[in-house]
VEXNULO-7405 format. One record per residue (C-alpha): y, x, z; residue number from 1. Coordinates in steps of 0.05 Angstrom, whole numbers, plus 5000, padded with zeros to 4 digits. Example, Ala and Ser with C-alpha at 12.3 -4.5 7.8 and 13.67 -1.06 7.14 Angstrom:
<sites>
site yy: 4910	xx: 5246	zz: 5156	num: 1
site yy: 4979	xx: 5273	zz: 5143	num: 2
</sites>
This chain:
<sites>
site yy: 6013	xx: 4198	zz: 6345	num: 1
site yy: 5940	xx: 4220	zz: 6345	num: 2
site yy: 5892	xx: 4173	zz: 6309	num: 3
site yy: 5830	xx: 4156	zz: 6347	num: 4
site yy: 5763	xx: 4132	zz: 6320	num: 5
site yy: 5720	xx: 4081	zz: 6355	num: 6
site yy: 5656	xx: 4111	zz: 6378	num: 7
site yy: 5591	xx: 4072	zz: 6378	num: 8
site yy: 5569	xx: 4049	zz: 6446	num: 9
site yy: 5496	xx: 4052	zz: 6465	num: 10
site yy: 5497	xx: 3976	zz: 6473	num: 11
site yy: 5508	xx: 3964	zz: 6398	num: 12
site yy: 5436	xx: 3974	zz: 6376	num: 13
site yy: 5411	xx: 3933	zz: 6434	num: 14
site yy: 5459	xx: 3878	zz: 6417	num: 15
site yy: 5433	xx: 3879	zz: 6345	num: 16
site yy: 5362	xx: 3874	zz: 6370	num: 17
site yy: 5382	xx: 3817	zz: 6417	num: 18
site yy: 5416	xx: 3781	zz: 6359	num: 19
site yy: 5352	xx: 3787	zz: 6318	num: 20
site yy: 5311	xx: 3760	zz: 6375	num: 21
site yy: 5355	xx: 3699	zz: 6380	num: 22
site yy: 5353	xx: 3688	zz: 6305	num: 23
site yy: 5305	xx: 3634	zz: 6281	num: 24
site yy: 5298	xx: 3597	zz: 6215	num: 25
site yy: 5244	xx: 3547	zz: 6195	num: 26
site yy: 5202	xx: 3568	zz: 6255	num: 27
site yy: 5205	xx: 3642	zz: 6237	num: 28
site yy: 5229	xx: 3694	zz: 6287	num: 29
site yy: 5259	xx: 3760	zz: 6264	num: 30
site yy: 5235	xx: 3828	zz: 6287	num: 31
site yy: 5274	xx: 3892	zz: 6266	num: 32
site yy: 5235	xx: 3953	zz: 6242	num: 33
site yy: 5257	xx: 4018	zz: 6210	num: 34
site yy: 5221	xx: 4072	zz: 6171	num: 35
site yy: 5234	xx: 4131	zz: 6217	num: 36
site yy: 5272	xx: 4148	zz: 6280	num: 37
site yy: 5328	xx: 4181	zz: 6240	num: 38
site yy: 5337	xx: 4121	zz: 6194	num: 39
site yy: 5400	xx: 4079	zz: 6207	num: 40
site yy: 5380	xx: 4018	zz: 6165	num: 41
site yy: 5333	xx: 3966	zz: 6193	num: 42
site yy: 5287	xx: 3917	zz: 6159	num: 43
site yy: 5272	xx: 3848	zz: 6187	num: 44
site yy: 5202	xx: 3821	zz: 6192	num: 45
site yy: 5196	xx: 3745	zz: 6197	num: 46
site yy: 5136	xx: 3720	zz: 6235	num: 47
site yy: 5106	xx: 3656	zz: 6261	num: 48
site yy: 5036	xx: 3629	zz: 6277	num: 49
site yy: 4995	xx: 3616	zz: 6214	num: 50
site yy: 4980	xx: 3542	zz: 6205	num: 51
site yy: 4938	xx: 3513	zz: 6148	num: 52
site yy: 4903	xx: 3447	zz: 6135	num: 53
site yy: 4837	xx: 3476	zz: 6111	num: 54
site yy: 4792	xx: 3527	zz: 6142	num: 55
site yy: 4793	xx: 3601	zz: 6124	num: 56
site yy: 4747	xx: 3650	zz: 6158	num: 57
site yy: 4791	xx: 3710	zz: 6140	num: 58
site yy: 4854	xx: 3676	zz: 6168	num: 59
site yy: 4830	xx: 3631	zz: 6225	num: 60
site yy: 4880	xx: 3582	zz: 6254	num: 61
site yy: 4900	xx: 3595	zz: 6326	num: 62
site yy: 4889	xx: 3670	zz: 6321	num: 63
site yy: 4929	xx: 3691	zz: 6259	num: 64
site yy: 5002	xx: 3713	zz: 6256	num: 65
site yy: 5039	xx: 3702	zz: 6191	num: 66
site yy: 5088	xx: 3758	zz: 6173	num: 67
site yy: 5138	xx: 3756	zz: 6116	num: 68
site yy: 5184	xx: 3808	zz: 6084	num: 69
site yy: 5137	xx: 3866	zz: 6096	num: 70
site yy: 5166	xx: 3928	zz: 6061	num: 71
site yy: 5123	xx: 3967	zz: 6010	num: 72
site yy: 5117	xx: 4029	zz: 6054	num: 73
site yy: 5090	xx: 3989	zz: 6113	num: 74
site yy: 5015	xx: 4000	zz: 6121	num: 75
site yy: 4961	xx: 3963	zz: 6159	num: 76
site yy: 4961	xx: 4017	zz: 6211	num: 77
site yy: 5036	xx: 4005	zz: 6224	num: 78
site yy: 5026	xx: 3931	zz: 6237	num: 79
site yy: 4964	xx: 3947	zz: 6278	num: 80
site yy: 5005	xx: 3993	zz: 6323	num: 81
site yy: 5062	xx: 3942	zz: 6327	num: 82
site yy: 5020	xx: 3883	zz: 6349	num: 83
site yy: 4966	xx: 3919	zz: 6389	num: 84
site yy: 5012	xx: 3914	zz: 6450	num: 85
site yy: 5002	xx: 3839	zz: 6447	num: 86
site yy: 4926	xx: 3841	zz: 6446	num: 87
site yy: 4867	xx: 3869	zz: 6408	num: 88
site yy: 4878	xx: 3862	zz: 6333	num: 89
site yy: 4815	xx: 3843	zz: 6294	num: 90
site yy: 4842	xx: 3853	zz: 6223	num: 91
site yy: 4906	xx: 3859	zz: 6182	num: 92
site yy: 4907	xx: 3829	zz: 6111	num: 93
site yy: 4960	xx: 3838	zz: 6056	num: 94
site yy: 4977	xx: 3788	zz: 6001	num: 95
site yy: 5028	xx: 3787	zz: 5944	num: 96
site yy: 5050	xx: 3716	zz: 5963	num: 97
site yy: 5035	xx: 3666	zz: 6018	num: 98
site yy: 4966	xx: 3637	zz: 6010	num: 99
site yy: 4948	xx: 3686	zz: 5955	num: 100
site yy: 4887	xx: 3729	zz: 5946	num: 101
site yy: 4876	xx: 3780	zz: 6001	num: 102
site yy: 4883	xx: 3852	zz: 5981	num: 103
site yy: 4820	xx: 3889	zz: 6002	num: 104
site yy: 4809	xx: 3964	zz: 6007	num: 105
site yy: 4764	xx: 3987	zz: 5950	num: 106
site yy: 4695	xx: 4012	zz: 5973	num: 107
site yy: 4695	xx: 4058	zz: 5912	num: 108
site yy: 4738	xx: 4120	zz: 5913	num: 109
site yy: 4739	xx: 4132	zz: 5838	num: 110
site yy: 4731	xx: 4062	zz: 5809	num: 111
site yy: 4781	xx: 4015	zz: 5843	num: 112
site yy: 4772	xx: 3941	zz: 5830	num: 113
site yy: 4836	xx: 3914	zz: 5863	num: 114
site yy: 4909	xx: 3930	zz: 5848	num: 115
site yy: 4953	xx: 3961	zz: 5902	num: 116
site yy: 5013	xx: 3919	zz: 5923	num: 117
site yy: 5075	xx: 3961	zz: 5911	num: 118
site yy: 5128	xx: 3908	zz: 5926	num: 119
site yy: 5149	xx: 3868	zz: 5987	num: 120
site yy: 5088	xx: 3831	zz: 6011	num: 121
site yy: 5059	xx: 3782	zz: 6062	num: 122
site yy: 5015	xx: 3801	zz: 6120	num: 123
site yy: 4965	xx: 3763	zz: 6163	num: 124
site yy: 4950	xx: 3794	zz: 6230	num: 125
site yy: 4886	xx: 3767	zz: 6261	num: 126
site yy: 4877	xx: 3774	zz: 6337	num: 127
site yy: 4810	xx: 3770	zz: 6372	num: 128
site yy: 4837	xx: 3719	zz: 6422	num: 129
site yy: 4889	xx: 3663	zz: 6417	num: 130
site yy: 4927	xx: 3695	zz: 6476	num: 131
site yy: 4945	xx: 3754	zz: 6430	num: 132
site yy: 4977	xx: 3707	zz: 6380	num: 133
site yy: 5016	xx: 3671	zz: 6434	num: 134
site yy: 5042	xx: 3737	zz: 6461	num: 135
site yy: 5061	xx: 3763	zz: 6391	num: 136
site yy: 5100	xx: 3700	zz: 6376	num: 137
site yy: 5146	xx: 3714	zz: 6436	num: 138
site yy: 5147	xx: 3790	zz: 6429	num: 139
site yy: 5215	xx: 3820	zz: 6445	num: 140
site yy: 5231	xx: 3893	zz: 6432	num: 141
site yy: 5287	xx: 3934	zz: 6464	num: 142
site yy: 5298	xx: 3973	zz: 6399	num: 143
site yy: 5273	xx: 3970	zz: 6326	num: 144
site yy: 5201	xx: 3989	zz: 6317	num: 145
site yy: 5190	xx: 4056	zz: 6281	num: 146
site yy: 5137	xx: 4052	zz: 6227	num: 147
site yy: 5130	xx: 4127	zz: 6211	num: 148
site yy: 5122	xx: 4172	zz: 6271	num: 149
site yy: 5105	xx: 4246	zz: 6279	num: 150
site yy: 5035	xx: 4230	zz: 6302	num: 151
site yy: 5022	xx: 4176	zz: 6250	num: 152
site yy: 5068	xx: 4190	zz: 6190	num: 153
site yy: 5073	xx: 4144	zz: 6129	num: 154
site yy: 5066	xx: 4183	zz: 6065	num: 155
site yy: 5121	xx: 4167	zz: 6014	num: 156
site yy: 5160	xx: 4198	zz: 5958	num: 157
site yy: 5137	xx: 4260	zz: 5921	num: 158
site yy: 5083	xx: 4275	zz: 5973	num: 159
site yy: 5052	xx: 4207	zz: 5960	num: 160
site yy: 5050	xx: 4216	zz: 5884	num: 161
site yy: 5021	xx: 4286	zz: 5891	num: 162
site yy: 4967	xx: 4257	zz: 5935	num: 163
site yy: 4954	xx: 4201	zz: 5885	num: 164
site yy: 4950	xx: 4253	zz: 5829	num: 165
site yy: 4898	xx: 4293	zz: 5867	num: 166
site yy: 4857	xx: 4230	zz: 5881	num: 167
site yy: 4857	xx: 4211	zz: 5807	num: 168
site yy: 4823	xx: 4278	zz: 5789	num: 169
site yy: 4758	xx: 4273	zz: 5827	num: 170
site yy: 4707	xx: 4326	zz: 5843	num: 171
site yy: 4649	xx: 4323	zz: 5793	num: 172
site yy: 4595	xx: 4327	zz: 5846	num: 173
site yy: 4626	xx: 4271	zz: 5888	num: 174
site yy: 4635	xx: 4228	zz: 5826	num: 175
site yy: 4562	xx: 4240	zz: 5805	num: 176
site yy: 4540	xx: 4222	zz: 5875	num: 177
site yy: 4578	xx: 4156	zz: 5874	num: 178
site yy: 4550	xx: 4139	zz: 5805	num: 179
site yy: 4479	xx: 4152	zz: 5828	num: 180
site yy: 4490	xx: 4109	zz: 5889	num: 181
site yy: 4518	xx: 4052	zz: 5846	num: 182
site yy: 4461	xx: 4054	zz: 5797	num: 183
site yy: 4410	xx: 4055	zz: 5853	num: 184
site yy: 4442	xx: 3992	zz: 5883	num: 185
site yy: 4444	xx: 3960	zz: 5814	num: 186
site yy: 4370	xx: 3973	zz: 5802	num: 187
site yy: 4354	xx: 3946	zz: 5871	num: 188
site yy: 4393	xx: 3881	zz: 5858	num: 189
site yy: 4360	xx: 3871	zz: 5791	num: 190
site yy: 4291	xx: 3882	zz: 5820	num: 191
site yy: 4305	xx: 3831	zz: 5876	num: 192
site yy: 4330	xx: 3781	zz: 5824	num: 193
site yy: 4266	xx: 3789	zz: 5783	num: 194
site yy: 4224	xx: 3779	zz: 5845	num: 195
site yy: 4262	xx: 3716	zz: 5864	num: 196
site yy: 4254	xx: 3687	zz: 5794	num: 197
site yy: 4180	xx: 3704	zz: 5794	num: 198
site yy: 4170	xx: 3669	zz: 5861	num: 199
site yy: 4207	xx: 3607	zz: 5835	num: 200
site yy: 4164	xx: 3607	zz: 5772	num: 201
site yy: 4099	xx: 3610	zz: 5810	num: 202
site yy: 4113	xx: 3565	zz: 5870	num: 203
site yy: 4125	xx: 3490	zz: 5861	num: 204
site yy: 4180	xx: 3455	zz: 5900	num: 205
site yy: 4172	xx: 3397	zz: 5949	num: 206
site yy: 4161	xx: 3347	zz: 5893	num: 207
site yy: 4111	xx: 3391	zz: 5856	num: 208
site yy: 4158	xx: 3415	zz: 5801	num: 209
site yy: 4158	xx: 3487	zz: 5778	num: 210
site yy: 4224	xx: 3519	zz: 5758	num: 211
site yy: 4224	xx: 3545	zz: 5686	num: 212
site yy: 4263	xx: 3611	zz: 5680	num: 213
site yy: 4281	xx: 3655	zz: 5621	num: 214
site yy: 4229	xx: 3706	zz: 5642	num: 215
site yy: 4170	xx: 3661	zz: 5628	num: 216
site yy: 4113	xx: 3671	zz: 5579	num: 217
site yy: 4159	xx: 3663	zz: 5519	num: 218
site yy: 4227	xx: 3688	zz: 5540	num: 219
site yy: 4286	xx: 3665	zz: 5499	num: 220
site yy: 4316	xx: 3709	zz: 5445	num: 221
site yy: 4380	xx: 3746	zz: 5461	num: 222
site yy: 4444	xx: 3711	zz: 5439	num: 223
site yy: 4470	xx: 3763	zz: 5391	num: 224
site yy: 4510	xx: 3753	zz: 5327	num: 225
site yy: 4452	xx: 3774	zz: 5283	num: 226
site yy: 4404	xx: 3726	zz: 5317	num: 227
site yy: 4453	xx: 3668	zz: 5312	num: 228
site yy: 4462	xx: 3681	zz: 5237	num: 229
site yy: 4387	xx: 3683	zz: 5227	num: 230
site yy: 4379	xx: 3617	zz: 5265	num: 231
site yy: 4433	xx: 3583	zz: 5223	num: 232
site yy: 4401	xx: 3607	zz: 5159	num: 233
site yy: 4333	xx: 3581	zz: 5182	num: 234
site yy: 4363	xx: 3513	zz: 5200	num: 235
site yy: 4399	xx: 3508	zz: 5133	num: 236
site yy: 4334	xx: 3522	zz: 5097	num: 237
site yy: 4297	xx: 3468	zz: 5136	num: 238
site yy: 4353	xx: 3419	zz: 5121	num: 239
site yy: 4350	xx: 3433	zz: 5046	num: 240
site yy: 4275	xx: 3420	zz: 5046	num: 241
site yy: 4284	xx: 3352	zz: 5080	num: 242
site yy: 4335	xx: 3329	zz: 5029	num: 243
site yy: 4308	xx: 3287	zz: 4971	num: 244
site yy: 4335	xx: 3308	zz: 4903	num: 245
site yy: 4345	xx: 3255	zz: 4848	num: 246
site yy: 4318	xx: 3199	zz: 4891	num: 247
site yy: 4370	xx: 3147	zz: 4876	num: 248
site yy: 4392	xx: 3123	zz: 4807	num: 249
site yy: 4463	xx: 3147	zz: 4814	num: 250
site yy: 4436	xx: 3216	zz: 4832	num: 251
site yy: 4396	xx: 3219	zz: 4767	num: 252
site yy: 4456	xx: 3196	zz: 4726	num: 253
site yy: 4502	xx: 3248	zz: 4758	num: 254
site yy: 4451	xx: 3304	zz: 4747	num: 255
site yy: 4445	xx: 3286	zz: 4673	num: 256
site yy: 4520	xx: 3284	zz: 4665	num: 257
site yy: 4527	xx: 3353	zz: 4698	num: 258
site yy: 4473	xx: 3381	zz: 4653	num: 259
site yy: 4507	xx: 3356	zz: 4590	num: 260
site yy: 4574	xx: 3384	zz: 4614	num: 261
site yy: 4542	xx: 3452	zz: 4625	num: 262
site yy: 4512	xx: 3452	zz: 4555	num: 263
site yy: 4579	xx: 3435	zz: 4523	num: 264
site yy: 4612	xx: 3490	zz: 4562	num: 265
site yy: 4560	xx: 3540	zz: 4540	num: 266
site yy: 4568	xx: 3517	zz: 4466	num: 267
site yy: 4643	xx: 3528	zz: 4469	num: 268
site yy: 4634	xx: 3597	zz: 4499	num: 269
site yy: 4585	xx: 3616	zz: 4444	num: 270
site yy: 4634	xx: 3592	zz: 4390	num: 271
site yy: 4690	xx: 3634	zz: 4420	num: 272
site yy: 4644	xx: 3694	zz: 4423	num: 273
site yy: 4624	xx: 3687	zz: 4349	num: 274
site yy: 4697	xx: 3680	zz: 4328	num: 275
site yy: 4715	xx: 3743	zz: 4366	num: 276
site yy: 4658	xx: 3782	zz: 4334	num: 277
site yy: 4679	xx: 3759	zz: 4264	num: 278
site yy: 4749	xx: 3782	zz: 4277	num: 279
site yy: 4722	xx: 3851	zz: 4297	num: 280
site yy: 4676	xx: 3853	zz: 4235	num: 281
site yy: 4616	xx: 3861	zz: 4277	num: 282
site yy: 4582	xx: 3796	zz: 4259	num: 283
site yy: 4509	xx: 3809	zz: 4244	num: 284
site yy: 4472	xx: 3742	zz: 4236	num: 285
site yy: 4405	xx: 3777	zz: 4220	num: 286
</sites>
């Protein structure tokens, strides 16, 4: 008897997608995505409208979609492509955990200030209009969304690490250009700060008071270790001058007792010294 194997029907993936669409837990709906078209495994994104008590300009209520279980290889461009069909996307933000600090792209190419999130993360998709959020909450796909396409591939694996290796070894001219630009901005900020302090020092406020700044006629000394030691030494010297020596009777009595004790100690040391010299036959009284 010939053994037959059950072949997959084309309805199986659709049934899986339909099952994901019907799945809901704690207000979250599931959306299947996969890395590439040839990938068999799917990853589920859990999404719902973002609701907070306070106000946040970067994640405004009524226009922000909250997305959980975002895989490490998923980029902002992937989510932008996924939800652009619901409406114009204003911004996509990544966080390590819900309500955490938003990961921002570094303006500097060679001196990054933020750490890249390399694990599963949280995303906030901000739409320009509330209608986009409403449409994204009820979005239903006929098949899992493909994150990496031929036109917009997601760089992973060895190619990604080679690209990172190349970026970590910058061109000297580009690095020098960025350093010059940073120092020019720094000098500009410092000059603006000095001008603001100068205007505050010269112009009185509404009540007629003038703000005293550290760039006045007698600017304060820098708080270095050497300056602090010098100040402590000066204060100790002033304190010793203010103290009154032998002012009370008990102070006079104690000072006399200490003087007698020192004389006795010196007498005993001299006796021991003379005895030692006699033993060594080096005693020369005259």
